C-alpha positions as a Markdown table, in Angstrom:
| # | Residue | x | y | z |
|---|---|---|---|---|
| 1 | Unk | -13.3 | -128.6 | -26.0 |
| 2 | Unk | -12.1 | -127.2 | -22.4 |
| 3 | Unk | -11.4 | -129.1 | -19.6 |
| 4 | Unk | -14.2 | -129.7 | -16.7 |
| 5 | Unk | -13.3 | -128.3 | -12.8 |
| 6 | Unk | -12.2 | -131.5 | -10.9 |
| 7 | Unk | -15.4 | -130.0 | -8.9 |
| 8 | Unk | -17.6 | -131.3 | -11.1 |
| 9 | Unk | -19.1 | -134.8 | -10.5 |
| 10 | Unk | -18.8 | -137.9 | -13.1 |
| 11 | Unk | -21.5 | -137.7 | -15.7 |
| 12 | Unk | -22.5 | -136.7 | -19.1 |
| 13 | Unk | -22.2 | -133.2 | -20.1 |
| 14 | Unk | -22.5 | -131.2 | -23.4 |
| 15 | Unk | -19.4 | -131.8 | -25.9 |
| 16 | Unk | -18.2 | -128.3 | -26.1 |
| 17 | Unk | -16.6 | -129.1 | -29.7 |
| 18 | Unk | -20.2 | -131.1 | -30.9 |
| 19 | Unk | -23.2 | -129.8 | -31.4 |
| 20 | Unk | -25.7 | -132.4 | -29.8 |
| 21 | Unk | -23.1 | -134.8 | -28.5 |
| 22 | Unk | -22.9 | -135.4 | -24.6 |
| 23 | Unk | -19.5 | -136.8 | -23.9 |
| 24 | Unk | -18.3 | -138.6 | -20.7 |
| 25 | Unk | -17.1 | -136.7 | -17.9 |
| 26 | Unk | -15.2 | -139.5 | -15.5 |
| 27 | Unk | -14.4 | -136.7 | -12.8 |
| 28 | Unk | -11.4 | -135.7 | -13.3 |
| 29 | Unk | -10.9 | -136.2 | -17.7 |
| 30 | Unk | -13.0 | -136.1 | -20.6 |
| 31 | Unk | -13.4 | -139.9 | -21.9 |
| 32 | Unk | -13.7 | -141.0 | -25.3 |
| 33 | Unk | -17.2 | -141.8 | -24.6 |
| 34 | Unk | -20.1 | -139.5 | -26.4 |
| 35 | Unk | -23.3 | -140.2 | -27.3 |
| 36 | Unk | -26.5 | -138.5 | -28.9 |
| 37 | Unk | -27.8 | -135.4 | -26.8 |
| 38 | Unk | -31.1 | -136.1 | -25.1 |
| 39 | Unk | -32.7 | -139.8 | -23.9 |
| 40 | Unk | -30.6 | -142.0 | -21.7 |
| 41 | Unk | -26.7 | -142.5 | -22.9 |
| 42 | Unk | -25.6 | -145.9 | -22.9 |
| 43 | Unk | -23.2 | -146.6 | -19.6 |
| 44 | Unk | -19.5 | -145.6 | -20.4 |
| 45 | Unk | -17.6 | -148.8 | -20.4 |
| 46 | Unk | -15.1 | -149.5 | -17.4 |
| 47 | Unk | -11.5 | -149.3 | -18.5 |
| 48 | Unk | -10.2 | -153.2 | -17.9 |
| 49 | Unk | -7.7 | -152.9 | -14.9 |
| 50 | Unk | -10.8 | -151.0 | -13.1 |
| 51 | Unk | -11.9 | -153.4 | -9.4 |
| 52 | Unk | -15.5 | -154.1 | -10.0 |
| 53 | Unk | -16.1 | -156.5 | -6.8 |
| 54 | Unk | -16.2 | -154.7 | -3.8 |
| 55 | Unk | -15.9 | -156.6 | 0.0 |
| 56 | Unk | -20.1 | -155.8 | 0.1 |
| 57 | Unk | -21.1 | -158.0 | -2.4 |
| 58 | Unk | -19.7 | -160.7 | -1.2 |
| 59 | Unk | -20.9 | -160.4 | 2.3 |
| 60 | Unk | -24.5 | -160.1 | 0.5 |
| 61 | Unk | -23.9 | -163.1 | -1.4 |
| 62 | Unk | -22.8 | -165.0 | 1.6 |
| 63 | Unk | -25.2 | -163.8 | 4.1 |
| 64 | Unk | -27.8 | -166.1 | 3.4 |
| 65 | Unk | -25.4 | -169.6 | 4.9 |
| 66 | Unk | -26.0 | -167.8 | 8.3 |
| 67 | Unk | -29.6 | -168.2 | 8.1 |
| 68 | Unk | -29.2 | -171.8 | 7.4 |
| 69 | Unk | -26.4 | -172.7 | 9.4 |
| 70 | Unk | -28.3 | -171.4 | 12.3 |
| 71 | Unk | -31.3 | -173.4 | 11.5 |
| 72 | Unk | -29.8 | -176.3 | 11.4 |
| 73 | Unk | -28.3 | -176.0 | 14.9 |
| 74 | Unk | -31.5 | -175.6 | 16.0 |
| 75 | Unk | -32.8 | -179.0 | 17.1 |
| 76 | Unk | -36.0 | -178.7 | 18.7 |
| 77 | Unk | -37.2 | -180.8 | 21.8 |
| 78 | Unk | -39.8 | -182.7 | 20.8 |
| 79 | Unk | -39.2 | -185.8 | 23.5 |
| 80 | Unk | -43.1 | -184.6 | 24.9 |
| 81 | Unk | -44.4 | -186.0 | 21.4 |
| 82 | Unk | -46.9 | -188.8 | 21.8 |
| 83 | Unk | -46.7 | -188.4 | 25.8 |
| 84 | Unk | -50.4 | -188.1 | 25.9 |
| 85 | Unk | -51.6 | -190.8 | 23.3 |
| 86 | Unk | -51.4 | -193.4 | 26.2 |
| 87 | Unk | -55.0 | -193.8 | 27.4 |
| 88 | Unk | -56.3 | -190.5 | 25.9 |
| 89 | Unk | -55.6 | -190.7 | 22.0 |
| 90 | Unk | -54.1 | -187.7 | 22.5 |
| 91 | Unk | -51.3 | -186.1 | 20.5 |
| 92 | Unk | -49.3 | -183.6 | 22.5 |
| 93 | Unk | -47.5 | -181.3 | 19.9 |
| 94 | Unk | -44.6 | -179.6 | 21.8 |
| 95 | Unk | -44.4 | -175.7 | 21.1 |
| 96 | Unk | -41.6 | -174.4 | 18.6 |
| 97 | Unk | -41.9 | -171.3 | 20.3 |
| 98 | Unk | -38.3 | -171.5 | 22.3 |
| 99 | Unk | -35.2 | -169.6 | 22.4 |
| 100 | Unk | -33.6 | -171.0 | 19.4 |
| 101 | Unk | -36.6 | -170.3 | 17.7 |
| 102 | Unk | -36.6 | -166.1 | 18.5 |
| 103 | Unk | -32.9 | -166.8 | 17.8 |
| 104 | Unk | -33.4 | -167.6 | 14.6 |
| 105 | Unk | -36.0 | -165.2 | 14.1 |
| 106 | Unk | -34.0 | -162.6 | 15.2 |
| 107 | Unk | -31.0 | -163.7 | 13.0 |
| 108 | Unk | -33.4 | -163.0 | 10.2 |
| 109 | Unk | -33.5 | -159.5 | 10.5 |
| 110 | Unk | -30.3 | -158.5 | 11.2 |
| 111 | Unk | -29.6 | -160.5 | 7.9 |
| 112 | Unk | -32.2 | -158.7 | 5.9 |
| 113 | Unk | -31.1 | -155.1 | 7.6 |
| 114 | Unk | -27.1 | -156.4 | 6.8 |
| 115 | Unk | -28.1 | -157.2 | 3.5 |
| 116 | Unk | -30.3 | -153.8 | 3.1 |
| 117 | Unk | -27.1 | -151.5 | 4.4 |
| 118 | Unk | -24.2 | -153.7 | 2.7 |
| 119 | Unk | -26.1 | -153.3 | -1.1 |
| 120 | Unk | -26.1 | -149.5 | 0.1 |
| 121 | Unk | -22.5 | -149.5 | 0.6 |
| 122 | Unk | -21.5 | -151.3 | -2.5 |
| 123 | Unk | -24.2 | -149.2 | -4.6 |
| 124 | Unk | -21.8 | -146.5 | -3.3 |
| 125 | Unk | -18.6 | -148.4 | -3.9 |
| 126 | Unk | -19.6 | -148.4 | -7.7 |
| 127 | Unk | -20.7 | -145.1 | -8.5 |
| 128 | Unk | -17.1 | -144.1 | -7.2 |
| 129 | Unk | -15.2 | -146.8 | -9.6 |
| 130 | Unk | -17.3 | -145.4 | -12.5 |
| 131 | Unk | -20.6 | -147.5 | -13.0 |
| 132 | Unk | -23.0 | -145.2 | -14.3 |
| 133 | Unk | -26.6 | -145.6 | -13.2 |
| 134 | Unk | -25.6 | -148.7 | -11.0 |
| 135 | Unk | -28.3 | -151.4 | -9.9 |
| 136 | Unk | -29.7 | -149.0 | -7.3 |
| 137 | Unk | -30.0 | -150.7 | -3.8 |
| 138 | Unk | -33.4 | -150.0 | -2.7 |
| 139 | Unk | -34.2 | -153.6 | -4.6 |
| 140 | Unk | -32.6 | -155.5 | -1.9 |
| 141 | Unk | -35.5 | -154.2 | 0.3 |
| 142 | Unk | -37.7 | -157.0 | -1.2 |
| 143 | Unk | -35.6 | -158.7 | 0.7 |
| 144 | Unk | -33.8 | -161.5 | -0.9 |
| 145 | Unk | -30.2 | -160.9 | -1.3 |
| 146 | Unk | -30.1 | -162.6 | -4.8 |
| 147 | Unk | -32.0 | -160.0 | -6.0 |
| 148 | Unk | -29.3 | -157.3 | -5.9 |
| 149 | Unk | -26.8 | -159.5 | -6.5 |
| 150 | Unk | -28.4 | -160.7 | -10.1 |
| 151 | Unk | -29.2 | -156.7 | -10.9 |
| 152 | Unk | -26.0 | -155.8 | -9.6 |
| 153 | Unk | -24.1 | -158.2 | -11.8 |
| 154 | Unk | -25.9 | -157.7 | -14.9 |
| 155 | Unk | -25.2 | -154.0 | -15.3 |
| 156 | Unk | -21.7 | -154.5 | -14.2 |
| 157 | Unk | -21.1 | -157.4 | -16.7 |
| 158 | Unk | -22.5 | -154.8 | -19.2 |
| 159 | Unk | -19.5 | -152.2 | -18.7 |
| 160 | Unk | -16.5 | -154.4 | -17.6 |
| 161 | Unk | -17.7 | -157.7 | -19.6 |
| 162 | Unk | -16.7 | -160.4 | -19.7 |
| 163 | Unk | -16.1 | -159.7 | -15.6 |
| 164 | Unk | -19.2 | -159.0 | -13.8 |
| 165 | Unk | -20.8 | -162.3 | -13.0 |
| 166 | Unk | -18.8 | -164.1 | -10.2 |
| 167 | Unk | -21.2 | -163.0 | -7.4 |
| 168 | Unk | -23.9 | -164.5 | -9.2 |
| 169 | Unk | -22.5 | -167.9 | -9.0 |
| 170 | Unk | -21.5 | -167.4 | -5.1 |
| 171 | Unk | -25.3 | -166.7 | -5.0 |
| 172 | Unk | -26.1 | -169.5 | -6.6 |
| 173 | Unk | -23.8 | -171.7 | -4.7 |
| 174 | Unk | -25.2 | -170.4 | -1.5 |
| 175 | Unk | -28.5 | -170.9 | -2.6 |
| 176 | Unk | -28.1 | -174.6 | -3.0 |
| 177 | Unk | -26.1 | -174.9 | 0.1 |
| 178 | Unk | -29.0 | -173.3 | 1.9 |
| 179 | Unk | -31.5 | -175.9 | 0.4 |
| 180 | Unk | -29.4 | -178.8 | 1.3 |
| 181 | Unk | -28.7 | -177.9 | 5.0 |
| 182 | Unk | -32.6 | -176.9 | 5.1 |
| 183 | Unk | -34.0 | -180.7 | 3.9 |
| 184 | Unk | -31.5 | -182.3 | 6.0 |
| 185 | Unk | -32.6 | -180.7 | 8.7 |
| 186 | Unk | -36.4 | -181.5 | 7.9 |
| 187 | Unk | -35.0 | -184.9 | 7.3 |
| 188 | Unk | -33.7 | -185.0 | 10.8 |
| 189 | Unk | -36.9 | -183.6 | 12.4 |
| 190 | Unk | -39.3 | -185.7 | 10.8 |
| 191 | Unk | -37.2 | -188.5 | 11.9 |
| 192 | Unk | -37.1 | -187.5 | 15.5 |
| 193 | Unk | -40.6 | -187.0 | 15.5 |
| 194 | Unk | -41.4 | -190.6 | 13.9 |
| 195 | Unk | -38.7 | -192.3 | 16.7 |
| 196 | Unk | -41.4 | -190.6 | 19.4 |
| 197 | Unk | -44.6 | -191.5 | 17.6 |
| 198 | Unk | -43.6 | -194.9 | 17.0 |
| 199 | Unk | -43.9 | -196.5 | 20.3 |
| 200 | Unk | -47.2 | -194.9 | 20.7 |
| 201 | Unk | -48.2 | -196.2 | 17.1 |
| 202 | Unk | -47.2 | -199.5 | 18.5 |
| 203 | Unk | -48.9 | -199.8 | 21.8 |
């Protein structure tokens, strides 16, 4: 088996010593990983000391918190609700289209765009670490950060077991925290609305 030029990218190449066998070239040297020619070879395992968590994956996992806490910081003005009840029987509903609403809406698009960007950067980073066919960054276009986090973690786990699942647990914690923040926000808003309607209902 002869050495391959350093310029050749990492990948599966025909083994010069054995016909019908592919051998994994890691970009610098031949490895012990082999596979039958044809089909889709298994991903070679990563060395135990190879890093598998980029800064990008942690940002992706934590990004949903930005939207959740932005929602928590937004307090719609409900002081005018019920103002039209007296003498008319009509309930005035204030518009939600306030500056705060548009800030949250814009932040949602920023979070979405950053999720796609960082998924792409993380995908490139994994390839540089030697992960063959990492979970594709384009899945992040689905809009849910957890889709990329889960897919990425499953594949990394296969090549670096028992490592690889930490981003899933962080993402799960973020989802739970976001749900709690949203529920608390809805409850507080509902209480505020009922407080505004109570004098009208009792009149």
